[in-house]
N, C-alpha and C positions, 0 to 999 in steps of 0.2 A: 316353322321358318322363317326369319327375319324378312325374304323376298317376297312371301307375300303379301305380310304386314305394307311392306314398301310399295307393290305394287298397288293395294287399293288404297292406300292411304295419298298417291303420287295427285291426283288431280285436288283432291284437299290442301295438300300443302301447293300447288299453284294456284290456288285459289286464295288462299290464304297471301300469298305473295305479292300476287297480283292485284288483286281487290281494292288495296289502298292508293294506286297509282293511277288507275285507269282515270281520266278524265280530269286528267292534272291542267290547268290553261295554261300554267306560265311555259308546259314545253311545246314549242312549236312543231309538230310531230301531225303529219295526215296520213289518214288511216288508206291510201293511196300508195302510200311510200312501200317498197316491195319487199323493205324488213321489218314492215311493220306485222306482219302473220308469218307465220312457219309456211313454206314451200309447199304448193299443195303437189308440185313434180313428187315423180318418184323418189321413194326414200328422201325425198326433200332436197333436192338437188337445188341449187340456186338456180333462181331464173336470170339468166345471164341476159338474156335478150331485150331483159326490161329495168332492168340498173345502170344509171345514169350517175355521172361522176355528181351532180346537184342531192342526189339523195345520203351519200356516206354521213355528212356530217349531220343533220338533224337523227339521223338515225343513231351516232353515237351520241349525242348529247340527249335525248331519249333513253336512248341503253342505259346510257350510265346517274343518270336520275333514278330512274325504275330501278336499276339492282343498288342501290344505295339507299331509295327508301324500302327494297325488300331488306336491305341488311341493319338497316333502325328498326326496324317491325321484329327481328327476328331478336337483337339484342335488348328491345324496350320490352317486350312483350311480359305480362305477368308470372308465366309456368316456369316451375321450375325445369330447367336444362332436362331437354333428352337430346336422346341419336334423332327423332325425326324435326324435333320444332326445332331443333339448332343444325344438326351435321347436315340431314338429306336438306330443310330449310336452302341452306348456301350451296348445296351439290345442287339444286334446280335454279336457283336465283338466277338473273344474267342472260335470259334467252335472246331478247334482242339482242344484247351488246354481242352476244356470243354469236347469232346470224350477220350482222354486219362486219365484226371485227375478221371473220372465218373469209370472206368471200374479201374484204377492202384488204388485208393484210396479204393474202392471197396474188392478188394484181399487182400491189403494189412492188410483188417481185416479179410476176412469170409476166407482165404488162401493162407498164405503168406508165402515164403521160404526165406534163406539167402539172395539172392541176392536182391527181392522186398529189404528187409529190408534197404539195404545200398543204393540202389537208393533212397527207404523214407529217408536216412539219407543225402544225397548227396541234395537231390531236396526240402528239407522242407527250406531252409531258399532261396537258389531262389526264393522258389515263392511267397517266404516274402517280400523279394526285389522285383518281379515283379507287385506284389502288389502294393506295395507303389508309384511302380514308376507310377503308375495310377493316384492312387488318393493322390497323393501329385504332380500332374503334376500343377503346378497354371491357367497357361490357357484353360486347361480341368476346373478345377474348376471353373474360373470366368463363363467361357458361362452357366453351370451348374446353378452358381446364380443368371443371368439375368435370368434366365427360371424361379427360384425360386418366382422371385421377381414378376416376370409377370403370373404366373401359371396361376390366377382367370381368364385372358384377351384373353389365347388361346385357347379356343371355344373346348376344350378337354371334354370328359366323365371321369367321378369320376376318374375310375380307370387312368387315361393318367396324371391326378394332383395328384394322388397320387405316380406315380412311378416319376414324377421327387421332389415329396418330401424325399421320400424315398432315392433318389441318392445323395439330397442334404444334409440329415440327416448322412449319410455314409460317406461322404465324412470329413463334418467336423468333426464329432467322429474318422477319419480315421488319423486326424491332418493337413487337408488342411488349416486351417487358423491360423494354427503355424507359425512362424518365420521360415528362414533356417535355421538357428542354432537347434532347436530342433527338426527341422524334421529330419535333420542329424541325434540328439542322438535318435529318435524315430525310424529311420529306423535301427538302429544298434540291438534296444533292438530288435525289430521285428524277425529279422535274428534269433538270440540268445534262443528268445522264442521259434521259430519254429523246431529248431537244437534239445533242452531241453524236447521240449513236445515229439517230435518223440521219444528221446530215454528214456522216463518217459515210454512210452506205449509200446518200443519193451521192456523194463526190466518187467514189468507187464506183459507181454507175455509170454517170458522167462522164467520168478520166477515160474509162475503157472505149465510151467510142469517141471520145475527140481525139485518142492518140494511136486509133485506127492507124497501122500503114500504110500510106497513099506511094505505091510506083509510077512513072513515067509509061513503061511499056510490057508489052509481054514478053522479050526477051529476059525483063529483069525475074521472072519468076521461072525461068528454064528448069523442072525436075519439079513441079507442079503438075498435078493432076490435070490432065485437060479441063475438064469440067469443076475440078477449083478456080479454077484459073477462070473460066467464061462467069463464077459465083463473084470472083476477084471485082471485075468489069460491071457484071450489073450492082454489086455495091457501091462501085463508083459513079453510076449513071443515080441512084435511087438520093446519091449526095451533091449530085449538080456536078459529077465532075467526068463529064462523056470525055471517050479516050484512055481516062487511067485505070488503074487496077486498085482497089482494095481491099486490107487484108483487115478484119475486125479481130482485136483480140481475146482472147477467153481470161479467165479469172487468174491462171497458175503465171509464175514467172518463164515457164515453158511455154511454148507456142506451137503446136503441130505442126507449123508450115517449117520450123526450122530443119525436120528431119528430112526435108526433101528439096528445100534454096538452094541449089548449086552456087550461087552468087554473095561469097560470100560478106560480101559491104551488104547486101542487102539483109543477108541472114543477122549483121552484127546491127542495124538500124531496127531490125524489128525485135529483137532481145534487149535494146536501150530503149525504147518504146513503152517494152511490157514490165520492166522492174525499176523507172521510175515513175510508174506514175502513183502519182499522192504527194513525191515530195522533193518537186521543181518547180514548184512554187505553182503563182494562177491561183484563178481561183477555186478550181477542185485540191490545192492542197491540204495533204493529211495531217499533218505534223503537229499543229496546233492542237487540231480537233484530238487527235491519238493522247496525245500530254494529259489535257486536260480527261479527257476520262480515265488516262490510270489514276488521274492524281485521287481523283473523286471516288473511284472505287475504293482506293488505299485508305483513303480517310472513310469512307461508309465502315470498311472491314475493322477497320481501328475500333471506330463507334460500337460495331454490335461486339467489341469484345474478340477478333481472330486477328492474328499478325498480319494476314497479307489478305488478298482479297483470291489469291491461291486458297492458302487456307481454308475461306469462307466457303470456294466453292468444294472443296475437294471434301470435305466434311459430309456434303449431303453425294456424293459418288458412291463408286463401289468400289474404287480406290483409298477414298478416304482421309488418306495422310499425303502432304506435300515430300514426305521422303520416301513413298511409298511410291510416288512417278518418280522422283527422280532418280531411284535406284535402278526404275527398268527403263527412263532414257538414257541413263549413264551407261550400263550395261549392253547395251545396243549397238552407241556410238560408235568406240573404238573398231568393232566385226566389220561395221560397216563403211567406217570410213578406209578401212585399210580395202576393202574390195573398189570402194569406189576408185583407190592409186592405183589400182592392179587393173582396174579399166581404163582409166585415163591413159598408163602407158601402152596399153595396146592400141589403140586409136592414135596416139600420138606416133605409135610406129606406123600408122596407116598414113596419116598425114607425110611423114619421113619418105617414104616409100615410094609414096607421088609424086616426089618432090617440092612437098608445101615447106616453105622457109618461112616461119610461123611456128609458135607458140600454139597447142591446143588452147581455147580459150570456153568461156559458158557460151560461147553460138553458134562453135563448133560440134559441140558433144552431141546433140539431136544426131546431124547430119553424119554423123562418121559412126557414132554407131548402131545405125541404121545399114551402112556398110560393111560394118563391121559383121552385123547379124546376117546379110546376106553372106557373108565368106562361111562363116562357119557355119549355115546351116540352110545355104545354096536360097535363102528366100527374102524379098524386102515385102513392108506393109501393102507394097502398092500390086503386087501378088494376091492376095491376101481380099484385097477390098471388092472384087465384082462378086466372092461370095458369100459379103454378108451385107443385102440387100434389106435395106429396115423392114421391109413388110415381112419380109421372111425372118431374120432375127425375131422381129416382135411375136409371128403367130407361131411359127413353128421350132423357133427353139425359146423363148421365156414361156409363152403360154406355154408351148408341149410341156416340157420339164415342170412346169408347176400341174396342169393334166395326168401326168406319170405317178407325180410325187403324192398330189390329195386327191385326186377325182374332180380336179372344179373344171369349171368347164365356160369360156366368153362369146360372147356374141355382141358386137359390135351394132352401135344402133344407130341413123341420124335425126333420132325426130328430137332429143332434148337441144337445149339450145347451147350454145358455144361463145367466149366473148375471144376468140381469135380463129381467122377461117384454117389452120391448120389443126387445132384440136380435135382429137380423135374423143369419143364415148363407148364404153363396152359396156352391157350386164355381166356382171360376176356370178354362177351358180355353183351350188355346193353339190356333191353327188349325187345326191337325192334328187338336185331336181330345182330344190329352193333357191331362194334368192341369196345371195351372199352379200353381195355389194355392187356400188358399181366402179368402176377404174377409169379415169379421165388420163389420156395420153396426150404432154405437151414435149414433143421433141425438138424440133426446133429454133438456132437461134435468131435474134432479131432487135433493135436495139431498144426496145421498148420490155426486155428482159435483162433478170441482171445473170450474172455469170456463173458458172458451176453447173449442176444437177440435186435435184433433190426431191424431198415425198412431201406433201402436205394431207390434208384433212379436211375436208366442207363440213361432213357431218362425220361424227365419232360412234361408235357402237357404244349401245349403253342399253341392258335392260331394266334399269332405272326409268331410262328415257324413252325406252320403247325406239330407239333406232339401228339401224343397219349404218354398215360406213360407207361415206360416198372420202374414193381419195383418188391423187393425182399425182406424177412422174412427170417432173420438168429436166431437160434434158437441153443442152446447147449445139447442136448438130447442126453444120451449117447446110444451109438450105440450095440444092442444085437448080440450075435454072429451067425454067419451064419446060416439061417437058423430059428433062434427066432424073433416071433414075437415082435414088440416095443411097449411097455407097458406103457403108462407115469402115472405121479403122479400127483396129480390133479392141483400140480400149472402152472404143464408143461403144461395144457392142458387150465388153464386162463392166460400164456405167449401168446402161441397162438393165443387164439382170440384179446388180447391187441396187438400184432402187427399187426394182419390184422386188428386192425382197422386205423395203419397206413397207412395202402398198402390200405386201402380205401382210407384214405384222399389222398393218390398222384392219384390214379385211376380216381376218381370224380372230380377231378379239374377240371373247367372249365372259366381258365382267358384268358388273351387277351398276359400277357408279361409273360416272364419266371421266371422273378423278383417274381412273386407271386405266382406259381406253389405250388400243394399241399401242402405240411408240412413247405415250407416257412415261418414261421407266427412264434407269439413270446416263447422265451420258455419257456414259464409258460404257454403255452395256450399249445402248439404242444401234447402234453401228454392226451390233457383233448379228443378227438376226443376217443384215441386208450383206454382210461378209459371204458367211455361210451361203447366201443362194448365189455367191458368184462362181461355184464350185460349178453349177452346170450350165457353165456357158462353153467349160472344156470336154465337158464329159463327152466320151464315147459318144454314145445313142443318143445324145441333144445338136453335137456339134456337127454330126452328119446328117441328122434332119435338114437343120435350118441351112447348110455352108455349102449352098445351092446356087453353081454360076445366073448371075442376076439375066442370059442374055440366054442361055444353053436349055438350062436346068439340068446342067449335066452335076454329080458330085464333086466337091472340091476334093482331086487328087491324094489319096492315100497317103501318100510320099509328104504332102504339102500338108495334110492335118497334121499327122505324126511329127513334123519340124519345129508346128506349132506349138504340137504341148513339149519338145524337148526345149521351146526358149523359154518356159517358165521361169527358169532363172536366168536367164539371161540379163543384164543389166541392173543387177537385183542393188548393186550395190552404192550404183547412184538412186535409183528410186527410194531405198530405204534413211541415205542421205540427205536427201532433198526433204526428204518427209520428216527426218527426224532434228532437221536446224529449223523447219518453223517448229516442230513442236517443242523444243527447246527454249526457241525465241519466244513463245506465247507463256512459256513457264517465269522465264526471265524478266519480262514487262509485270507478270501479273504477285511475283513472290517478292515485288520491292513495296516498302516501306512509302507514305505518303511521302518522307523528307528525300526522299534517294529516285523518285522518278523524275526521269531526263524532261529537260525544258523540250519545246519542237525545233531549238535551233542544235539539240546534242541527240535525238532522236536516230539519225542515221547512224551516228560514232556507236552509241549504244547497242545497237544492234550487231554493228561489226563486232563490239568488243563479247558480247554475251558469245556470238557462236563461235568467237576465238575460246573464250574459257573455257565453253563446254568441247571443244576439241572437233565440232564439227568448220570449220571455218575451212573446205577446200573452194580454192579460189574458181574452179571449174563447173562447179556443183552451188547454184544459189538455192537461197532454202524453197521450198514450194511454193513461198508467199511471203515476201517484205511485208513489213509489220502496216504499212501505211493501204494498203489494199488487202488484208489479212481481212477479211469479212467478219471469217470463223468468229476470231475473239470480238469485233464488235459488235455479235450477235449472241446466239445459242450457245460459244464452245467457247468462250471466256475463262481461259486458265483449264479448258478441256480440250484442246486440238490433238493430247497423248491419245484421249479414245480410240482412235483408228486402231494405231499400236495394242490399247488396251482392251479392246473386242476382237482384235484378230490372232490374240492368244486362243483366248474362247472358240473362231471360228476354225483355226486349221485345227486344235482338236477335235471340233466336231467333225471337220471333214472327214477327219480318220474312224470317226464313230459311225459314218456312212460307210466309206471304204471297207470296211471289217463286216459289214452289215448286210455287204449286197448293193449299195447302191441308191440307183431309180428306182425304189420300189415305196410299194401305197403304203406300206406296213411302217417304213421308216420316217417316210413324209406324215403320215396320221401319230407315228407317240413323235414328234417335231413341235406338231401344231398342237397335240392335247397336253405337253408337260409345258411347253413353252410359248407356242406364238403366240396361244388363244388368253393365253392367261394378260398380258400387259403387264401393267405393274403391279396387280394386287396380290404378290406376293413378293419377298426380296428377290433381286434381281440373281445372286451367287446360288440361290435355294431353289432360282428356277433348273438355271445350269445344272446345279447338281441332279435335279428330278429327271431331266435328258440324257446327261452322260452317265449316270451313277458313280459319281467322284469329283473332287477339283480338279482342276484344270492343269491342264500339262504342257508347259513352256515350249518342251522338246517338238514337235510338230514347227511349231513357226518358227524354230532356227534353220530346221533342215529346209524348211519351205524358201527362204530369202537368202539360202548360201549361207549361216552365219555359227553352222555347228562348226 
């Protein structure tokens, strides 16, 4: 089998690729740099305690030089192209660059500072040029092309054949088949985009910190949980604003505090601070940056032979075409908006009953929908929080469900270095007791962390590289004052389960090649396993296990639990419409040819017109993200934010499968793991779904879940 020969030859491949670069005197890279060698900590866990900002640039420079020379050695060798001397040699190249990149870009999101941001600005165009130097190497492309054309005659297994196909696709989509003149312009575009995208993301982070709401008195925050008011006071002191209160912003347009603040003027201020980010002028304004990015992406797509950036992106996704995505979003918009308008009428009725002499506005929605929830189900979010203490949710909820479903166990450890005091580390053991991987939990918000929630891999599983997964989850939960328990909202609980679904995708990876490891699947498939994992947050056996009062240990009353379950369709018109508005905006921006891209001055107007054209311009329901702080579309989700709803079709259908087959059973978890979670990107995504489900996906469960049937 090919796997055996790979394992035997790995050392030779590494020697071939690295021997020619060691001792290069022009690379100023000292051996004491922590990135110089593979980490000797368990599973190559990063040595955070010895990594300093000054280590990054030398490691990046040396890593790029090393990989460039490795690629040149592969392309210039006299031997005829073979799977081992070309494809596998590329797979094992760039180890130094991988080590520094995995840490640097993780921390640039999770725990950044001015120095890291400056390095990011400097290194972004250099990395883009480095990538171009490899994928636009004509001799290297010719070797890959030869192997692609003969791939079925090489005696490889399915995963090996797919690896050749993916390399060939990547090189072609990167411009390897373009003329020299076209490639020159492509390199310029990529370098400019790298710099602009970095600038956009840094503007978002800086503006979210600068736009935090400052209020003068505790009375203005009436309605907020006392612990959150204390946290706002602590945040103000940290900013040198003693005696005042600061509510930091989260990524989304809507802010959690809007559901509780009784002072309507404060709600309006908070809402306006949120939605004006990136478009109100000043040093962090993103309208110019966004316009330039859109124009360059459109030009690059045309250069590569595509009508738009969206067409380019979607070709490599499970959706495949712009028409398929447009049709799915268009089919969901009318019933979602109709639901949202009915919900708005219900909220206006409450306002009128209370003698409010005003029309429902966007900053009122969360506040009155919380009242409506309480009316209909006789509870509000504040009643839930005492039952959602962070450690209980993690250990007795998230971990408990994984233990029941997959037989894995977790042991917290305190001997490994961490990059910030709140970060926690857990060993993960398989059912037989063997080490499966390491899980890093980074849950609290801080000014040095970007908004939102995400998963990343510091080390990816690969049999070829003989590595196991080291993965991290990041959330933005407000940290309470010292000595106060961390009590979560239900949305935060669901987010923990969601992100852990991504972590499981990485931990369960069982593939040969790094290229296919864990979450390295199409963008509109990657959210599917994580969305499935959300189901266990409300599964009765799991919910009953973790939803206990943080002071008394008493379980959540059954009637309250039943009310939680009964609210699953509540406010879904709003939730679906705000999501669809963002997804449709993403597509509208990225389906434009270069000549139609709006200027900086036209961005806000274009956004409003696009939402109106799509039929989702509901005044009280802003898009979940406006374009100037829509980090997803300037990162890995450009023309891909639709992925959540696309994946939710698969998710809802999979939840039905679990219910049909008995739910939280080890046999069900093993089936999901073996047919799908362990495969990463080693097979075509939808074939993995069919292996698990036994058929193609049915959209009906999604429509029922969201009340759109």
